[in-house]
N, C-alpha and C positions, 0 to 999 in steps of 0.2 A: 175414424181418426186417419191421417194422412199415413201413408206408410212412409213419408220421410221425417216426422215429428219426432227427432230423438232428443236425447236426455244433452246432448252438447248445442245443439240448436233452440232449443227452451233455454237454457241456462245463459248463453249468448243474448238473445232476446231480451231476457230479463234483465240482465246486468250491464251488458255491454252495447245495448241496439246501435250506436253509432260506430262500432267497431267491427262489422261483419268484415270488411275487406282484411284487416288486419288478422282475425281470427282464421279465416279462410286461407291465409297466406301459412299463416304457422303450423296450422294444419296438414296442409300441404308438404311443409317443410318436414314435419313431425314423421309424414309417411315415407318421402323419401330417406330420410336418414333411419328409420326404424326399420324397413322393410327393403331388404336386396332387390327383391323380385318386384318390388314396385319401382324400385328406381331405375330398371333396368327397362321397366318396361315407358316411362315416363320418358327415358331419353331416346328409346327408340321413338318415339312419338317426336321427339324434337328433332330426330334423325332424317325422319320421311321430310319434314320442312326444309331442313338445311342438311344433306347427305354427307358434308365434309368437318359435321361435330364429330369428336372423339367420342368413344364410347364409355368412358371411363369418368364423366364429367361428375363434379360433389357441388351439393346446394345449399346454398346458406340464406337466409332472408334477412331483410331488412338492413341490408350493409350500407353504410355511409359513403359515398362516392362523390367526385369533383360534379357529376350530371345531377345529382341528386340522390334519391334512394330508392332503389327498385326494389319490389317486393321479395322478388326471387334472383338469386344471381346465380349461375353455374359455372364452374371454372376448371381449367383442364390445369394443374399444376398451379400455378400464379396468374394464369393468363384466364381474363374474364370472357368468355365466349357465349352466354346466354344472359338476357334478364328477361325475367318472367313478371308480367302485371297482371294481379290479381284483380277484375271490376264486378261489380254489379252496378249501382245506378250513378256511382261517381263518377263527374265530370273527368276529361283527361287534364293534368297537372301541366304547366307551364312547360314543360322539360319533357314531355311525351308528346311525339317520338322523336322530335331533332335532337336534342341535347343527348338522349338515351343512344341513338345511333350515332352521333359524333363520337361519344365514349367508346363504343365498340369496335368502331373503325381503328382508335389508335393502337388496337391490338393486332399483330402480324399474322392472324388467323382470320379463316371464317368464322362467323357469328349471326346469332338469330336473336331478334328481339319480339316476344311471345306476348299476344293479349290472350286472358283469358274472362269470358264472360259469358252471363246466360242468354240461351239462343236466340231469345226474342229480340237482341240489342244486338247482335252481329251486325248485320245490316248497317245500321246507324253508326257504330262506333268506325266500322270500316270506312265509311263515306268520310266521316271526318277527320281520320287520318290521312287520307288520300288530299282532303284540304291542306291539311298542315303539310305534309309534303311539297304541293303545289306551291302554296304560299312563301315555302322556304327555297325554292325552285331548286328541290332534289331530285334530280330523274332518276326513273324507276321503270321496269317492264312487270309484266305481270306472268307469273308463270304456272299457277292456277287459281280458282277463284280462290280469294283473300289469302293469296302469297304472293309476295312480290320481292323482287330483288333488286338493290338500289345498286344504279347503274354507275359504271366511269368509278369505282374504286379497287384499291390492289387485291383486296381479298374478296371473296363471296359475304354479301350481308344482305340477310334477309331478313322481311317483316312478316308476320303471320299473327292471324286471329283462330282462336277455338272456342267451343263452347265448352262449358263447364261439363256438360252431360257426355260430349266427347271423349274428353278427359279421363272423366269418371269408367266408361266403358272400357277403354284400354288400360287404365290401372288396375280394375277388377279382372281381367282375364286371365283366370288362371291362378290368382292371388290365394294364399292359406285362408284359415279362417280367420287368423287375427289380423291379417292383413283385411278382409273383407269388412269385418265389423270395424274397424276403424275407417274404413272408405264408407262404408254406410253411415257412421256419425257425419262425417263431413258432408256427406250427400245431404242429410240433414238440415244441417248448419246453412248450406248454399239455398237449399230450397226457401228456409224461410227469409234468409236475406234476400232472395230473389222475390217474394212476396211481399217483402216492405216497402219495396223501392217504387217508385212512380215511374210508370212506361209512357213512352210515346203513345200520344192517341194516334187510331188507325182511321183512315177516314173513311173505310169501308165499315169499320163498325158504327160509326159517328150516322151514315147514313143508312145503315140495316134497320127495318122498323120491327125486325124480329126481336131486337134486342129489349126494346121496351116493352113491346107485346108480351112476350116472357114474363117480365117482370110485374105486369099488371096482371096476369094470370095468376101467378102464384099470390098474389094479393087477394084477385078476387075468390080464390082457394079458401083463403083463411075466412073472407067475409062471407063465402058461400056455407063455412061450416057453422059459423055462429049466428048466421041467419035461419038455418035449418033448425040448430040446435038438437039436446037430446034430453028432454027431462028427465029421464032416467038417470043419467050422468053429469050433467055439467049445464049453466046457462049462463049467457052472456050477463057482465054485472051493467053495462051501461051502452049505449049505442056511438058512443063519440071514439073516435082513435087514437090511439096514445103513439106518438112517434119519436124517433132519435134522428141522428143525422144518418145511421146507417139502419135504420130499425123500423116497421110501420106494424100495427097489430092493434089490437083490442084486449082486454082484460075478460076473463069467465071466473065463474065460482063453479067448483065441482058437488055433485050433491053429498049430501051426508052430517052428521052432527060435527061440528066445528071444521067442516072442510076446506081446504086451502084455494085462495084463489091465486090464479097462474093470470100470466100475460101471455097469447097466442098470435104468434106474427110471422113475417118474414126479417130474417135477421143477416145482414150481409157481412159481418164481421166471422160469424161464426160460420157460416156457408163458407167464406173462403178458407178458414183455420183448419175444418176439418173435414170440406168436402164429401158431406152426407148429405147435404140438400139445404133450401132455403128457410123452409117452415121451421120455428123453434117455440119448446114452451119453457116459458120461466116462471121459476117460484121465488119470492122475495124473500130474503132473512128477515126484513123488519115485520113479517107477518108472523114471524115464531114457530113456522110450521118446514121450514125447508130443509133440515136435517131431520124431522120426521120422512117427509117426501123423500129425501136422498137413500134414508134408509130401507125402507118399502119398496125403493124401483132400482136398487142397486143391481139385485142378481137377476130381475127380468131384462134390465137394460143391455147388462154383459151378454144374457143369452141371447137375445134378438139382435145384438153387436151395433147397440144405439149408445151414442155420445149422450154421458151423463158426467156433465162438468160443472166443477166450482167458477163464479164468476163474482166481480166484488160485493153483487148487490144480490146473490143469492146463486140458485143452483138452475142450470140450462139443460133441457132432455131432447134431443133431435127426433122429429117426426118424419116418416117415410113416406113420399109421396108415389102411387103407381103411375109407373111407365108405360103407354101406349095404350091407357085407356081414355075414355071420354068424360071431360071433367066433373058429372055428376058422380060417376063413381070414384072419384079421387077423392072428393068432398065426402062421400058415405064411409070409403075406407078410415080418414081421418078422423071422422067421426068415431069409427069401431074403437081406432086406438084409444081414444081418449076415454072411451069407455071404460077399455081396459085399463087403463093408467088409473082411472078414478077408482074401480074395484082395489087394484093393488094399495093404494093408499089407504081406504078405507078398512084394509084387510079380509076383506070378503071372498067370495070365490070371483074367477076370472071368468068373464061371460064366453061362451064357446065362439069360435073364430066363424 
């Protein structure tokens, strides 16, 4: 299971999957209000980009202003000094960044507009921000990579972009146990939100033959397992493949009286979610044996650090692939795993490794 698969991330993804950015903003606001040391580190991060900011900023989320509704607003007294925008995959609004900069420049003091985004999106969003500044004929000069100052304004005004990872690293440095636990919850939420968004395609990936070659290799490992078989453990139910838009594999039946039928294949959804590998074993509820299988495999899966999870159609178990070995050895090892799984399901002795 992913280290960032937290209960907060699960609940938001389950019930509010289109509101990740709101949830991340409220989570960050909660951290800044609940933990003074976290607020101090966040202010230090802002002052690294805009040294003229005061060190006693106070933050509020989702304030409605004439320029729109920034995700996070930082004030010094009544003066607005900072706008923070939380992004994952959502596009810039019509107000971003020009209207926000115009609203900040109305204050008689230095200000900062900060965007927090996934690491992979920094270069793309920064390019779009620059395009919008140029289209609005707003002069600017670069101070550091992805940090610029707006030119020709009475008080220093800067635009900056940071990754969520950089923000969390700064906030977690020296934080207490309660703060670290809350930060980890927010890290998990942001990880799931990031995974749920569509990323721009990379030309080097599209042209890299190793990407399809690896996917084909995973499918061929599954085919090799089923073609070789193991009469004492399982047999292929048919030679026809069963596939979904995210998975490709074939059904097999374990040996023994009333032995269950399972699907063995490459499942991209589970691979991405749990980060354990591409090959999975699925037992359907409609065969009436998935609960029995889950009960028999639960202890072993926990001991072996395997994912054993419920899905709408049944129960899924992750299988391991040997790294650094030739493909025949990988196939033999998967067969050995299936032999062990079959024995556990039957309630008999587990074969020696």
